[in-house]
N, C-alpha and C positions, 0 to 999 in steps of 0.2 A: 871057872867051871862050878866051883862050889857056890859062887855068888849067883850064877845063873840058875841054879837049881834051888835057890832060896825061895820059900813060899811068899806070895804077894801079901799085901796088907789086907786083911779081912775085916769086914764090918761086923758090928755087934748084931745079934739077932733082933734087938729092939729097934735098931736102925732099919732092919729089913722090914719089920712090921710097920714101922712109921712110914717108910717109903711106899709100901703097898697101900697103906691107908690114904696117903696123899694122892696116889694114883686113882684110887677109887673115888675120893672126894672130888678130884679135878675132873674125872670123867663124868661123875654124876652132875657136877655143875655145868659142864659143857653140854651134856645131854639136856639138862633143864633149859638152858638158854636156847638150844636148838629147837626144843619143843615149843618154847614161847615164840620163837621166830616163825616156826611153821604155823602155829596157831594164828599169829598176827597176819602172816601172809595170807592164809585162807580167809581170815576176816576181811582183810583189805581186798582180796580178790573178789570175795562175795559182795563187798560194798561197792567196789568199782563196777562189777557186773550189774548190780541193781541200778546204780547211778547211770551207767551206760545205756541199759535197757530203758530206763525212765526217760533219759535225754533223747534217745533214739525214737521212743514212742511219742514224746512231745514233738519232735521234728516231723515224724510221720503225720501226726494230727495237724500240725501247722502246714505241712505240704498239702494235705487233703483240703484244709481250709483255703489255702492259697489257690489250689486247683478250682475249688468252687467259686472263689472270688474272680479268678481269671475267666472261668466259664460264664459267670454272671455278666461281666463287662463285655466279654466276647458276644454274648447273646444281645446285649444292649446295642453294641456297635453293629451287629448284623441287622437288627431291626431298623436302626437309623439308616444304615446303608441301603437296605431294601426300600425304605420310605423315600430317601433322597433320590435314588435311581428312578423310582416310580414317578416322583414329581418332576424330575428332569425330563423323562420321556414324555409326560403329558405336556410339559412346558414347550417341548420341541414341536408338538402338534399345534400348540397355540401360536408358536413362532411361524409355522407353516401357514396357518390361517391368516396371520397378519400380513405375511408376504403376498398371499393370494389376494387379500383385500386391497393391499397397496397396489398390486398390479391391476386389479379390477377398476381402480379409480382413474387410470391413465386414459383409457379409451373414452369414457364420458367427458373428461376434461378436454381432450382433443376435439371431440365432436362439438362441445359447447363453444370452443374457440373458433372452429371452422364455421359454425352457424353465425357467430358474430362477424367473421370475415366475409362470409357470403352476403350477409345483410347490408354490408357497406356498398354492395352493387345496386341497391335500390336507387331510384332516380326521382327527381322532381319532388313533389309534395309528399311522396311515400317515404322519403329518406327522413324518417322521424324517430325520435327517441321514445319509442312506444313501450308498452308494458312487456312485450316479448323481449326487447333488448334489456330492459331492467331486470327481468327474471333470469335471462341468460348471463348477465354480468354477476348477479347474485349466485347463480349456479356455479360459475367458474370460481368465485370467491369461496363458496362452501367446499367445493372439491379440493381446492388448494389448501384450505384449512384442514380438511380430513387427511390429505396426503401428509401434511406436516405433522399432525397428531399421530397418525399411524407410524410415521418414521421415528418419532421420538419414542413411542411405545415399543417399537421393534428394537431400538437401541437398548432400552431398559430391559427388555426380555433377554437379549443377548448377554447383557451384563449379569442378569440373574442366573442364566444358564452357566456362565463362567463361575459365578460364586458357588452354585450347586456342585459343579465339578470339582472345585477346590475343596469343598467340604467332603465330597466323596473321596478325593485323593487322600485327605487326612484320615478318613475312616479306613480306607484300604490299607494305608501304611500301619495304622494302629492295629487293625485286625491281623495283618501279617505278623507284626511283632507279638501280638497276643497268641497267635497260633504257634509261633516258635517257642514262646515261653511255656505255653500249655504242653507242647510236645516234650520240652526239656523237663519240666516239673513232673509230668506224668511218667517219664523215664526214671526220674529220681525217686518217685513214690514207689516204683516197682522194684527198686534195688533192695536186696537183703544181704545179711552177712555171708550167705552161702552163694550169692550170685557170682558166677565166674567172671573173670577178666576185670574185677575191681582192683584198683591200684592205689598206691600211695602217690600223693601230689603235694609236695611241701609248699608250693606257691599258691595253692588253692585257698589257703586260709588267709592270705593277705588281701586286704581291700585295695584292689587296683581298678582303675577305670572310673568312669563317671557314674557312680552309684547315685540314685535318687532316693529320697525318703518315700515311704508308703503314701504319705499325704500328697506328695508331688505326683506320684504314680496315679493316684485316684484323680487328682485335679487334671492331669493331662487328658485322660479319657473323657472325663466329665466335660472339659472344655470342648473337645471334639463333638461330643453328643449335643451340647448346647448350641454350638455353631450349626450343626446339621439341623437341629430343631428350628433355629432362627431362620435359616435359609428355606426350610420347608414351609414355615409360616409365611415368609415373604413370597414364596412361590404361590401359595394358596391365595394370598391377597392380590398378587399380580394377575392370576388367572381370572379372578372375579372382576378385576379392573378391565382386563382385555375383553371379557365377555360383554361388559357394559359398553365399552367403547365401540366394539364391532356392531353391537345391536343399535346403539344410538346413531352412529355415523351412517349405517345402512338406512335407518329410518329417515335421517336428515336428507341424505342424497335422494332417496326414493320420493320423499315429499317435495323436494325442490324440483326434481325431474318432472313430476306430475304438474307442478305449478307452471313450469316452462311449456309443457305440452298443452296444458289448458289455455295458456296465453296464446300459443300458436294457433290452436283451434279457433279461439275467439277472434284472433286477428285475421285468419284466413276467411272466416265467416263474414267479418266486417268488410274485408276487401272484396269478397265475392258480391256482397250486397251492394257495395259502392259501384262495382263493375256492372252489375245487373241494372242498376239505376242509370248509370251512364249510357249503357247500351239502349235502355228504354228511351232516354233523352235523345240519343243519336237517331234512333228510328223515328222519333217524333220530329226531330229537326229535318231528317231526310224527307219525311212525308210533307212537312211544311214547305220544304224547298221545292218539292215537286208541285205542290199546290201553288206556290208563289210563281213558279215558272209558267204554270198554266194561266195564272192570273195576268201575268205580264203579256203573254201571247194574246189573251182576250182583250186586254187594254189596247194593245197595238192594233188589233183588228177593229176595235170600236172606233179608234181614232181614224183608221184608214176608211171605215165606212162613212164617217162624217165628212170627209173631204169632198166626196162626189157631189152631194146636194148643195153644199156651200158654194162650190165652184160653179155649179149650174145656175144657182140663183144669182150669184154675183155677175156671171157672164151675161145672163139675160137682161139684167138691169143696165149693165154697161152697154149692151147692144141697143136697146130701146132708147137710150139717151143719145145715141148717135144717128137717129133717123133724120133724113135730110129735109130741109125746107118745109114745104107745106105738109110733108108726110108726118111732120111732128105737129099735128093739129088734133083738134077735137072734131071727130067726124060723127057720123050718125050713131056711132057706137060710143058717143060721149059718156053716156051714163055707165056703159061697160068699162070705159077707160077710167072713169072716176072710181069705179069699184076696183079696177086693176091697181089704181094708185093706192087706194086703201089697202088692197091686198099686198102691194109692194111694201107699203109702210109696215104692215104687219109682218111681212116676210123679213124686212130689215130688222125689225125687233127680234123676230125669231132667229135671225142670223147672228145677232149679238149674243142671244142666249146660247146658240150653238157654239159660238166662239168661246164663250165662258166654259161651256161643258167640255170643249176640246182641251182648254187649258187645265181644267180639273183632271181630265184623263191623263194628260201629260204629267201633271204633278203626281198623280197616283202611280203612273208608270215609274217615275223617278224614285218615289218612295219604295215602290215594290222592288226595284233594282237594288236600292240601298239595303233593304231588308234581306234580299237574296244574298248580297255580299256578306251581311252579318251572319246569315244562316250558314254560309259556306265556311266562314271563319269559326263559327261555333262548332260546325261539323268536324273541322280539322282539329280544333281544340279537344273535342270529345274523343276523337279517334286517338290522339296523342295520349290523353289521360287513360283511355282504355288500355293502350299499350303499356303504360306505366303500371297499371293494375295487373296486367298479365305478367309483366316482369316480376312484380312483387309476389304474385301467386306462385310463379315458377320457383322463385328463391325459397319462399316459406314452405310451400306445400310439397314441392318435388325435391329440391336439394336438401332442405333442413329437416322437414318432418319425416321423409323417407329414411334419411340417414339416422335420425333419432330412434327409429324403430329397432335398431340394433343395440340400443342402450339397454343393458340388463343389470339391475342392482341386486346382487345376491346377498344372502346372509351367510357369511363365512364362519 
């Protein structure tokens, strides 16, 4: 009990002062360190704030630059897309012109071939390889050449349209990506520190996916633009080529068509002239035949007229030679009988002459009949030749020329 009530061990007053001094010193030191830490923290906060603001400002500027760059390329791509679409539409009209021109060549070719086929029906001397046939063959050759050329040009046009559409597809895809990128970057440019719903994303800072370099990004769009320009220039050159081909082929076909028509007109005129001359000759032959027939009838009548006097003279002479006995004497009319003898002699001479004239008439009749037969053959020959000419005229003037009136060479 006495031990419990014993006073504890007490410190010296100096120790108390020392302890208090140490507390003050320790507190002051701690306070000083805390103040330095606070000052450094504010400095660091201020520095980080300035750095963050500067970095964010740089990012904002780069976003604005990026937006301008995307807008620039988007505008370039839009322009090229508009140009290539415009050229493709025009090229489609040129394709339509080629198709119509190609279709327009078919009928003239069929008509030329039909004319050649019809003209094989000419007969006789008129089945000739004349200028009309030469020009028709040339026309068929020209038309076949034009059809082949237009066909190749149409294939070339279809291929160019395909290439234009391919370039348009690349521009469309690039523009679609540019629009998406522009929308995203425009959204990013609008974000601020106070924008609601901004979140942390730890994975966002990692480079994942197929990132390309800015140079590759520019090259990609530049290649699409260059391809579009190239196809546009090709389209312009092809349009000029098509214009030239359509104009030249139309001129060639029109010129050859006129050559054929002129040859037909000349040939028809020649055949008509030949037919007219043949008809004139036929009329002349028919007139000569009628004259010869009259001549033959006159010759026959002349021969018949000579028979009576000859027979009378011969009958009288024969009868007087048969007078009987003394009746065959010289009577008082002796002198008259002598005269009669002389007359008989003269009559005999005249009889000989009449006989010769009769033979001449018979020869003339035979010659006339021969000529008549020749005229008949000539008439038949001329009539056949006129039929040949009529057949040729029907083929050339009716079948061919009337059919060729429907040929129309247009400028497509």
